[in-house]
PDB file as gemmi writes it, atoms N, CA and C in Angstrom:
CRYST1    1.000    1.000    1.000  90.00  90.00  90.00 P 1                      
ATOM      1  N   UNK A   1     289.235 241.331  89.076  1.00  0.00           N  
ATOM      2  CA  UNK A   1     287.890 241.888  89.194  1.00  0.00           C  
ATOM      3  C   UNK A   1     287.070 241.442  87.982  1.00  0.00           C  
ATOM      4  N   UNK A   2     285.867 240.997  88.226  1.00  0.00           N  
ATOM      5  CA  UNK A   2     284.963 240.520  87.178  1.00  0.00           C  
ATOM      6  C   UNK A   2     284.245 241.730  86.566  1.00  0.00           C  
ATOM      7  N   UNK A   3     284.692 242.145  85.394  1.00  0.00           N  
ATOM      8  CA  UNK A   3     284.153 243.355  84.763  1.00  0.00           C  
ATOM      9  C   UNK A   3     282.684 243.222  84.396  1.00  0.00           C  
ATOM     10  N   UNK A   4     282.276 242.034  83.935  1.00  0.00           N  
ATOM     11  CA  UNK A   4     280.871 241.840  83.550  1.00  0.00           C  
ATOM     12  C   UNK A   4     279.985 241.912  84.785  1.00  0.00           C  
ATOM     13  N   UNK A   5     280.403 241.289  85.869  1.00  0.00           N  
ATOM     14  CA  UNK A   5     279.632 241.343  87.108  1.00  0.00           C  
ATOM     15  C   UNK A   5     279.526 242.776  87.619  1.00  0.00           C  
ATOM     16  N   UNK A   6     280.615 243.513  87.575  1.00  0.00           N  
ATOM     17  CA  UNK A   6     280.599 244.906  88.026  1.00  0.00           C  
ATOM     18  C   UNK A   6     279.675 245.754  87.148  1.00  0.00           C  
ATOM     19  N   UNK A   7     279.731 245.545  85.838  1.00  0.00           N  
ATOM     20  CA  UNK A   7     278.856 246.295  84.933  1.00  0.00           C  
ATOM     21  C   UNK A   7     277.402 245.946  85.186  1.00  0.00           C  
ATOM     22  N   UNK A   8     277.107 244.665  85.389  1.00  0.00           N  
ATOM     23  CA  UNK A   8     275.736 244.243  85.667  1.00  0.00           C  
ATOM     24  C   UNK A   8     275.212 244.929  86.922  1.00  0.00           C  
ATOM     25  N   UNK A   9     276.016 244.961  87.965  1.00  0.00           N  
ATOM     26  CA  UNK A   9     275.596 245.621  89.205  1.00  0.00           C  
ATOM     27  C   UNK A   9     275.303 247.096  88.967  1.00  0.00           C  
ATOM     28  N   UNK A  10     276.146 247.748  88.194  1.00  0.00           N  
ATOM     29  CA  UNK A  10     275.945 249.166  87.898  1.00  0.00           C  
ATOM     30  C   UNK A  10     274.654 249.385  87.111  1.00  0.00           C  
ATOM     31  N   UNK A  11     274.420 248.576  86.101  1.00  0.00           N  
ATOM     32  CA  UNK A  11     273.227 248.684  85.261  1.00  0.00           C  
ATOM     33  C   UNK A  11     271.968 248.466  86.101  1.00  0.00           C  
ATOM     34  N   UNK A  12     271.985 247.444  86.938  1.00  0.00           N  
ATOM     35  CA  UNK A  12     270.806 247.148  87.749  1.00  0.00           C  
ATOM     36  C   UNK A  12     270.571 248.215  88.808  1.00  0.00           C  
ATOM     37  N   UNK A  13     271.629 248.746  89.397  1.00  0.00           N  
ATOM     38  CA  UNK A  13     271.468 249.807  90.401  1.00  0.00           C  
ATOM     39  C   UNK A  13     270.905 251.086  89.780  1.00  0.00           C  
ATOM     40  N   UNK A  14     271.235 251.343  88.527  1.00  0.00           N  
ATOM     41  CA  UNK A  14     270.679 252.518  87.847  1.00  0.00           C  
ATOM     42  C   UNK A  14     269.173 252.357  87.624  1.00  0.00           C  
ATOM     43  N   UNK A  15     268.746 251.158  87.270  1.00  0.00           N  
ATOM     44  CA  UNK A  15     267.322 250.900  87.003  1.00  0.00           C  
ATOM     45  C   UNK A  15     266.521 250.690  88.287  1.00  0.00           C  
ATOM     46  N   UNK A  16     267.143 250.056  89.266  1.00  0.00           N  
ATOM     47  CA  UNK A  16     266.484 249.723  90.541  1.00  0.00           C  
ATOM     48  C   UNK A  16     267.332 250.306  91.674  1.00  0.00           C  
ATOM     49  N   UNK A  17     267.300 251.639  91.862  1.00  0.00           N  
ATOM     50  CA  UNK A  17     268.271 252.329  92.723  1.00  0.00           C  
ATOM     51  C   UNK A  17     268.363 251.842  94.167  1.00  0.00           C  
ATOM     52  N   UNK A  18     267.275 251.471  94.776  1.00  0.00           N  
ATOM     53  CA  UNK A  18     267.344 251.051  96.180  1.00  0.00           C  
ATOM     54  C   UNK A  18     267.400 249.535  96.332  1.00  0.00           C  
ATOM     55  N   UNK A  19     267.626 248.828  95.241  1.00  0.00           N  
ATOM     56  CA  UNK A  19     267.624 247.360  95.276  1.00  0.00           C  
ATOM     57  C   UNK A  19     268.817 246.807  96.030  1.00  0.00           C  
ATOM     58  N   UNK A  20     268.586 245.674  96.652  1.00  0.00           N  
ATOM     59  CA  UNK A  20     269.678 244.887  97.227  1.00  0.00           C  
ATOM     60  C   UNK A  20     269.992 243.811  96.186  1.00  0.00           C  
ATOM     61  N   UNK A  21     271.235 243.738  95.769  1.00  0.00           N  
ATOM     62  CA  UNK A  21     271.653 242.780  94.754  1.00  0.00           C  
ATOM     63  C   UNK A  21     272.480 241.678  95.396  1.00  0.00           C  
ATOM     64  N   UNK A  22     272.106 240.448  95.130  1.00  0.00           N  
ATOM     65  CA  UNK A  22     272.879 239.288  95.569  1.00  0.00           C  
ATOM     66  C   UNK A  22     273.227 238.509  94.305  1.00  0.00           C  
ATOM     67  N   UNK A  23     274.298 238.937  93.652  1.00  0.00           N  
ATOM     68  CA  UNK A  23     274.703 238.374  92.370  1.00  0.00           C  
ATOM     69  C   UNK A  23     276.060 237.717  92.520  1.00  0.00           C  
ATOM     70  N   UNK A  24     276.261 236.617  91.790  1.00  0.00           N  
ATOM     71  CA  UNK A  24     277.551 235.954  91.858  1.00  0.00           C  
ATOM     72  C   UNK A  24     277.818 235.124  90.617  1.00  0.00           C  
ATOM     73  N   UNK A  25     279.085 234.861  90.441  1.00  0.00           N  
ATOM     74  CA  UNK A  25     279.561 233.944  89.408  1.00  0.00           C  
ATOM     75  C   UNK A  25     280.278 232.831  90.173  1.00  0.00           C  
ATOM     76  N   UNK A  26     279.811 231.629  90.025  1.00  0.00           N  
ATOM     77  CA  UNK A  26     280.393 230.503  90.772  1.00  0.00           C  
ATOM     78  C   UNK A  26     281.523 229.850  89.994  1.00  0.00           C  
ATOM     79  N   UNK A  27     282.626 230.550  89.882  1.00  0.00           N  
ATOM     80  CA  UNK A  27     283.786 230.032  89.173  1.00  0.00           C  
ATOM     81  C   UNK A  27     284.069 230.832  87.919  1.00  0.00           C  
ATOM     82  N   UNK A  28     285.276 230.769  87.412  1.00  0.00           N  
ATOM     83  CA  UNK A  28     285.687 231.602  86.274  1.00  0.00           C  
ATOM     84  C   UNK A  28     284.904 231.360  84.993  1.00  0.00           C  
ATOM     85  N   UNK A  29     284.464 230.136  84.749  1.00  0.00           N  
ATOM     86  CA  UNK A  29     283.726 229.880  83.509  1.00  0.00           C  
ATOM     87  C   UNK A  29     282.218 229.798  83.736  1.00  0.00           C  
ATOM     88  N   UNK A  30     281.779 230.017  84.961  1.00  0.00           N  
ATOM     89  CA  UNK A  30     280.357 229.945  85.287  1.00  0.00           C  
ATOM     90  C   UNK A  30     279.643 231.232  84.872  1.00  0.00           C  
ATOM     91  N   UNK A  31     278.340 231.124  84.766  1.00  0.00           N  
ATOM     92  CA  UNK A  31     277.528 232.296  84.434  1.00  0.00           C  
ATOM     93  C   UNK A  31     277.110 233.024  85.703  1.00  0.00           C  
ATOM     94  N   UNK A  32     276.685 234.266  85.542  1.00  0.00           N  
ATOM     95  CA  UNK A  32     276.282 235.124  86.654  1.00  0.00           C  
ATOM     96  C   UNK A  32     274.769 235.023  86.840  1.00  0.00           C  
ATOM     97  N   UNK A  33     274.350 234.911  88.068  1.00  0.00           N  
ATOM     98  CA  UNK A  33     272.935 234.893  88.397  1.00  0.00           C  
ATOM     99  C   UNK A  33     272.733 235.361  89.820  1.00  0.00           C  
ATOM    100  N   UNK A  34     271.476 235.383  90.262  1.00  0.00           N  
ATOM    101  CA  UNK A  34     271.234 235.746  91.645  1.00  0.00           C  
ATOM    102  C   UNK A  34     269.908 236.411  91.891  1.00  0.00           C  
ATOM    103  N   UNK A  35     269.878 237.175  92.969  1.00  0.00           N  
ATOM    104  CA  UNK A  35     268.659 237.822  93.449  1.00  0.00           C  
ATOM    105  C   UNK A  35     268.714 239.333  93.256  1.00  0.00           C  
ATOM    106  N   UNK A  36     267.553 239.884  92.917  1.00  0.00           N  
ATOM    107  CA  UNK A  36     267.369 241.332  92.887  1.00  0.00           C  
ATOM    108  C   UNK A  36     266.187 241.600  93.810  1.00  0.00           C  
ATOM    109  N   UNK A  37     266.439 242.251  94.920  1.00  0.00           N  
ATOM    110  CA  UNK A  37     265.410 242.505  95.920  1.00  0.00           C  
ATOM    111  C   UNK A  37     265.104 243.994  95.898  1.00  0.00           C  
ATOM    112  N   UNK A  38     263.866 244.315  95.513  1.00  0.00           N  
ATOM    113  CA  UNK A  38     263.515 245.717  95.303  1.00  0.00           C  
ATOM    114  C   UNK A  38     262.053 245.953  95.677  1.00  0.00           C  
ATOM    115  N   UNK A  39     261.819 246.982  96.413  1.00  0.00           N  
ATOM    116  CA  UNK A  39     260.470 247.347  96.851  1.00  0.00           C  
ATOM    117  C   UNK A  39     259.523 247.576  95.672  1.00  0.00           C  
ATOM    118  N   UNK A  40     260.042 248.053  94.576  1.00  0.00           N  
ATOM    119  CA  UNK A  40     259.219 248.336  93.396  1.00  0.00           C  
ATOM    120  C   UNK A  40     258.617 247.112  92.742  1.00  0.00           C  
ATOM    121  N   UNK A  41     259.064 245.907  93.123  1.00  0.00           N  
ATOM    122  CA  UNK A  41     258.482 244.683  92.572  1.00  0.00           C  
ATOM    123  C   UNK A  41     257.152 244.330  93.231  1.00  0.00           C  
ATOM    124  N   UNK A  42     256.822 244.980  94.337  1.00  0.00           N  
ATOM    125  CA  UNK A  42     255.549 244.711  95.005  1.00  0.00           C  
ATOM    126  C   UNK A  42     254.401 245.014  94.057  1.00  0.00           C  
ATOM    127  N   UNK A  43     253.442 244.101  94.008  1.00  0.00           N  
ATOM    128  CA  UNK A  43     252.276 244.285  93.153  1.00  0.00           C  
ATOM    129  C   UNK A  43     252.486 243.865  91.706  1.00  0.00           C  
ATOM    130  N   UNK A  44     253.682 243.439  91.369  1.00  0.00           N  
ATOM    131  CA  UNK A  44     253.995 242.978  90.012  1.00  0.00           C  
ATOM    132  C   UNK A  44     254.114 241.460  90.032  1.00  0.00           C  
ATOM    133  N   UNK A  45     253.664 240.813  88.954  1.00  0.00           N  
ATOM    134  CA  UNK A  45     253.826 239.363  88.916  1.00  0.00           C  
ATOM    135  C   UNK A  45     255.238 239.000  88.468  1.00  0.00           C  
ATOM    136  N   UNK A  46     255.568 237.727  88.603  1.00  0.00           N  
ATOM    137  CA  UNK A  46     256.928 237.265  88.306  1.00  0.00           C  
ATOM    138  C   UNK A  46     257.357 237.585  86.881  1.00  0.00           C  
ATOM    139  N   UNK A  47     256.460 237.415  85.930  1.00  0.00           N  
ATOM    140  CA  UNK A  47     256.793 237.667  84.525  1.00  0.00           C  
ATOM    141  C   UNK A  47     257.135 239.134  84.309  1.00  0.00           C  
ATOM    142  N   UNK A  48     256.327 240.038  84.847  1.00  0.00           N  
ATOM    143  CA  UNK A  48     256.602 241.475  84.711  1.00  0.00           C  
ATOM    144  C   UNK A  48     257.966 241.841  85.294  1.00  0.00           C  
ATOM    145  N   UNK A  49     258.271 241.278  86.435  1.00  0.00           N  
ATOM    146  CA  UNK A  49     259.533 241.576  87.114  1.00  0.00           C  
ATOM    147  C   UNK A  49     260.724 241.141  86.263  1.00  0.00           C  
ATOM    148  N   UNK A  50     260.701 239.879  85.845  1.00  0.00           N  
ATOM    149  CA  UNK A  50     261.836 239.335  85.103  1.00  0.00           C  
ATOM    150  C   UNK A  50     261.956 239.999  83.729  1.00  0.00           C  
ATOM    151  N   UNK A  51     260.829 240.303  83.095  1.00  0.00           N  
ATOM    152  CA  UNK A  51     260.891 241.011  81.810  1.00  0.00           C  
ATOM    153  C   UNK A  51     261.548 242.368  81.971  1.00  0.00           C  
ATOM    154  N   UNK A  52     261.232 243.069  83.052  1.00  0.00           N  
ATOM    155  CA  UNK A  52     261.855 244.377  83.274  1.00  0.00           C  
ATOM    156  C   UNK A  52     263.358 244.237  83.506  1.00  0.00           C  
ATOM    157  N   UNK A  53     263.754 243.240  84.270  1.00  0.00           N  
ATOM    158  CA  UNK A  53     265.178 243.011  84.513  1.00  0.00           C  
ATOM    159  C   UNK A  53     265.894 242.754  83.185  1.00  0.00           C  
ATOM    160  N   UNK A  54     265.356 241.854  82.366  1.00  0.00           N  
ATOM    161  CA  UNK A  54     266.032 241.515  81.109  1.00  0.00           C  
ATOM    162  C   UNK A  54     265.977 242.646  80.086  1.00  0.00           C  
ATOM    163  N   UNK A  55     264.908 243.430  80.082  1.00  0.00           N  
ATOM    164  CA  UNK A  55     264.873 244.625  79.205  1.00  0.00           C  
ATOM    165  C   UNK A  55     266.017 245.561  79.560  1.00  0.00           C  
ATOM    166  N   UNK A  56     266.222 245.758  80.842  1.00  0.00           N  
ATOM    167  CA  UNK A  56     267.305 246.616  81.324  1.00  0.00           C  
ATOM    168  C   UNK A  56     268.656 246.061  80.889  1.00  0.00           C  
ATOM    169  N   UNK A  57     268.837 244.775  81.054  1.00  0.00           N  
ATOM    170  CA  UNK A  57     270.103 244.138  80.676  1.00  0.00           C  
ATOM    171  C   UNK A  57     270.331 244.250  79.171  1.00  0.00           C  
ATOM    172  N   UNK A  58     269.325 243.930  78.368  1.00  0.00           N  
ATOM    173  CA  UNK A  58     269.481 243.979  76.904  1.00  0.00           C  
ATOM    174  C   UNK A  58     269.784 245.389  76.411  1.00  0.00           C  
ATOM    175  N   UNK A  59     269.227 246.378  77.083  1.00  0.00           N  
ATOM    176  CA  UNK A  59     269.426 247.768  76.685  1.00  0.00           C  
ATOM    177  C   UNK A  59     270.854 248.251  76.970  1.00  0.00           C  
ATOM    178  N   UNK A  60     271.485 247.677  77.986  1.00  0.00           N  
ATOM    179  CA  UNK A  60     272.741 248.239  78.479  1.00  0.00           C  
ATOM    180  C   UNK A  60     273.966 247.352  78.333  1.00  0.00           C  
ATOM    181  N   UNK A  61     273.778 246.093  77.992  1.00  0.00           N  
ATOM    182  CA  UNK A  61     274.921 245.178  77.931  1.00  0.00           C  
ATOM    183  C   UNK A  61     275.030 244.554  76.546  1.00  0.00           C  
ATOM    184  N   UNK A  62     276.244 244.253  76.145  1.00  0.00           N  
ATOM    185  CA  UNK A  62     276.471 243.664  74.828  1.00  0.00           C  
ATOM    186  C   UNK A  62     275.974 242.214  74.802  1.00  0.00           C  
ATOM    187  N   UNK A  63     275.840 241.676  73.612  1.00  0.00           N  
ATOM    188  CA  UNK A  63     275.433 240.278  73.464  1.00  0.00           C  
ATOM    189  C   UNK A  63     276.440 239.347  74.151  1.00  0.00           C  
ATOM    190  N   UNK A  64     277.714 239.618  73.979  1.00  0.00           N  
ATOM    191  CA  UNK A  64     278.755 238.792  74.610  1.00  0.00           C  
ATOM    192  C   UNK A  64     278.635 238.827  76.138  1.00  0.00           C  
ATOM    193  N   UNK A  65     278.322 239.996  76.690  1.00  0.00           N  
ATOM    194  CA  UNK A  65     278.141 240.105  78.144  1.00  0.00           C  
ATOM    195  C   UNK A  65     276.891 239.350  78.581  1.00  0.00           C  
ATOM    196  N   UNK A  66     275.820 239.487  77.812  1.00  0.00           N  
ATOM    197  CA  UNK A  66     274.564 238.807  78.141  1.00  0.00           C  
ATOM    198  C   UNK A  66     274.723 237.290  78.148  1.00  0.00           C  
ATOM    199  N   UNK A  67     275.585 236.785  77.291  1.00  0.00           N  
ATOM    200  CA  UNK A  67     275.803 235.338  77.222  1.00  0.00           C  
ATOM    201  C   UNK A  67     276.484 234.798  78.476  1.00  0.00           C  
ATOM    202  N   UNK A  68     276.992 235.689  79.316  1.00  0.00           N  
ATOM    203  CA  UNK A  68     277.613 235.274  80.575  1.00  0.00           C  
ATOM    204  C   UNK A  68     276.625 235.287  81.740  1.00  0.00           C  
ATOM    205  N   UNK A  69     275.362 235.548  81.437  1.00  0.00           N  
ATOM    206  CA  UNK A  69     274.334 235.649  82.469  1.00  0.00           C  
ATOM    207  C   UNK A  69     273.425 234.435  82.425  1.00  0.00           C  
ATOM    208  N   UNK A  70     272.821 234.124  83.548  1.00  0.00           N  
ATOM    209  CA  UNK A  70     271.906 232.992  83.614  1.00  0.00           C  
ATOM    210  C   UNK A  70     270.549 233.454  84.152  1.00  0.00           C  
ATOM    211  N   UNK A  71     270.173 233.136  85.349  1.00  0.00           N  
ATOM    212  CA  UNK A  71     268.842 233.451  85.858  1.00  0.00           C  
ATOM    213  C   UNK A  71     268.903 234.474  86.990  1.00  0.00           C  
ATOM    214  N   UNK A  72     267.774 235.173  87.137  1.00  0.00           N  
ATOM    215  CA  UNK A  72     267.632 236.155  88.205  1.00  0.00           C  
ATOM    216  C   UNK A  72     266.265 235.972  88.849  1.00  0.00           C  
ATOM    217  N   UNK A  73     266.242 235.974  90.166  1.00  0.00           N  
ATOM    218  CA  UNK A  73     264.994 235.989  90.902  1.00  0.00           C  
ATOM    219  C   UNK A  73     264.745 237.432  91.319  1.00  0.00           C  
ATOM    220  N   UNK A  74     263.575 237.942  91.004  1.00  0.00           N  
ATOM    221  CA  UNK A  74     263.207 239.317  91.339  1.00  0.00           C  
ATOM    222  C   UNK A  74     262.167 239.259  92.463  1.00  0.00           C  
ATOM    223  N   UNK A  75     262.578 239.681  93.647  1.00  0.00           N  
ATOM    224  CA  UNK A  75     261.733 239.599  94.833  1.00  0.00           C  
ATOM    225  C   UNK A  75     261.527 240.962  95.451  1.00  0.00           C  
ATOM    226  N   UNK A  76     260.395 241.115  96.160  1.00  0.00           N  
ATOM    227  CA  UNK A  76     260.248 242.315  96.976  1.00  0.00           C  
ATOM    228  C   UNK A  76     260.757 241.973  98.380  1.00  0.00           C  
ATOM    229  N   UNK A  77     260.982 242.958  99.226  1.00  0.00           N  
ATOM    230  CA  UNK A  77     261.589 242.683 100.539  1.00  0.00           C  
ATOM    231  C   UNK A  77     260.803 241.696 101.411  1.00  0.00           C  
ATOM    232  N   UNK A  78     259.496 241.719 101.340  1.00  0.00           N  
ATOM    233  CA  UNK A  78     258.695 240.782 102.144  1.00  0.00           C  
ATOM    234  C   UNK A  78     258.920 239.354 101.661  1.00  0.00           C  
ATOM    235  N   UNK A  79     258.944 239.169 100.359  1.00  0.00           N  
ATOM    236  CA  UNK A  79     259.206 237.835  99.813  1.00  0.00           C  
ATOM    237  C   UNK A  79     260.588 237.339 100.213  1.00  0.00           C  
ATOM    238  N   UNK A  80     261.545 238.235 100.261  1.00  0.00           N  
ATOM    239  CA  UNK A  80     262.900 237.857 100.676  1.00  0.00           C  
ATOM    240  C   UNK A  80     262.907 237.416 102.133  1.00  0.00           C  
ATOM    241  N   UNK A  81     262.174 238.120 102.985  1.00  0.00           N  
ATOM    242  CA  UNK A  81     262.104 237.725 104.396  1.00  0.00           C  
ATOM    243  C   UNK A  81     261.502 236.335 104.528  1.00  0.00           C  
ATOM    244  N   UNK A  82     260.438 236.062 103.789  1.00  0.00           N  
ATOM    245  CA  UNK A  82     259.807 234.740 103.816  1.00  0.00           C  
ATOM    246  C   UNK A  82     260.796 233.687 103.331  1.00  0.00           C  
ATOM    247  N   UNK A  83     261.513 233.985 102.260  1.00  0.00           N  
ATOM    248  CA  UNK A  83     262.505 233.046 101.712  1.00  0.00           C  
ATOM    249  C   UNK A  83     263.575 232.722 102.748  1.00  0.00           C  
ATOM    250  N   UNK A  84     264.065 233.735 103.431  1.00  0.00           N  
ATOM    251  CA  UNK A  84     265.090 233.516 104.449  1.00  0.00           C  
ATOM    252  C   UNK A  84     264.560 232.690 105.616  1.00  0.00           C  
ATOM    253  N   UNK A  85     263.316 232.918 106.006  1.00  0.00           N  
ATOM    254  CA  UNK A  85     262.714 232.121 107.089  1.00  0.00           C  
ATOM    255  C   UNK A  85     262.557 230.670 106.657  1.00  0.00           C  
ATOM    256  N   UNK A  86     262.176 230.468 105.396  1.00  0.00           N  
ATOM    257  CA  UNK A  86     262.047 229.094 104.887  1.00  0.00           C  
ATOM    258  C   UNK A  86     263.400 228.394 104.882  1.00  0.00           C  
ATOM    259  N   UNK A  87     264.452 229.101 104.490  1.00  0.00           N  
ATOM    260  CA  UNK A  87     265.787 228.515 104.508  1.00  0.00           C  
ATOM    261  C   UNK A  87     266.202 228.150 105.929  1.00  0.00           C  
ATOM    262  N   UNK A  88     265.881 229.026 106.857  1.00  0.00           N  
ATOM    263  CA  UNK A  88     266.193 228.764 108.268  1.00  0.00           C  
ATOM    264  C   UNK A  88     265.439 227.535 108.775  1.00  0.00           C  
ATOM    265  N   UNK A  89     264.166 227.416 108.420  1.00  0.00           N  
ATOM    266  CA  UNK A  89     263.363 226.266 108.809  1.00  0.00           C  
ATOM    267  C   UNK A  89     263.922 224.977 108.204  1.00  0.00           C  
ATOM    268  N   UNK A  90     264.356 225.053 106.951  1.00  0.00           N  
ATOM    269  CA  UNK A  90     264.963 223.874 106.304  1.00  0.00           C  
ATOM    270  C   UNK A  90     266.199 223.401 107.069  1.00  0.00           C  
ATOM    271  N   UNK A  91     266.998 224.348 107.557  1.00  0.00           N  
ATOM    272  CA  UNK A  91     268.186 223.988 108.333  1.00  0.00           C  
ATOM    273  C   UNK A  91     267.808 223.276 109.621  1.00  0.00           C  
ATOM    274  N   UNK A  92     266.763 223.776 110.268  1.00  0.00           N  
ATOM    275  CA  UNK A  92     266.322 223.200 111.546  1.00  0.00           C  
ATOM    276  C   UNK A  92     265.760 221.791 111.341  1.00  0.00           C  
ATOM    277  N   UNK A  93     264.935 221.651 110.285  1.00  0.00           N  
ATOM    278  CA  UNK A  93     264.270 220.366 110.056  1.00  0.00           C  
ATOM    279  C   UNK A  93     265.160 219.351 109.337  1.00  0.00           C  
ATOM    280  N   UNK A  94     266.209 219.864 108.753  1.00  0.00           N  
ATOM    281  CA  UNK A  94     267.168 218.977 108.069  1.00  0.00           C  
ATOM    282  C   UNK A  94     266.635 218.527 106.794  1.00  0.00           C  
TER     283      UNK A  94                                                      
END                                                                             
């Protein structure tokens, strides 16, 4: 079990309780990154969203844990639906 990934999920769920988290580590030495989909991001710009995510992480995780993290996309549910439709269209169009 990846303890850092589990802790990250717990920390983010506490700050963004109804969020859908799509987080992963692609291999044992890879860093953790992914999507945070939360209704509360509506009306906020990208910088505000990501700053809030990283403030939460810095407040709750050690420096060593933070060094295992990479990037996070902070989306609201509508943006996620659009993203999924775009991915589907890319598959169709090749």
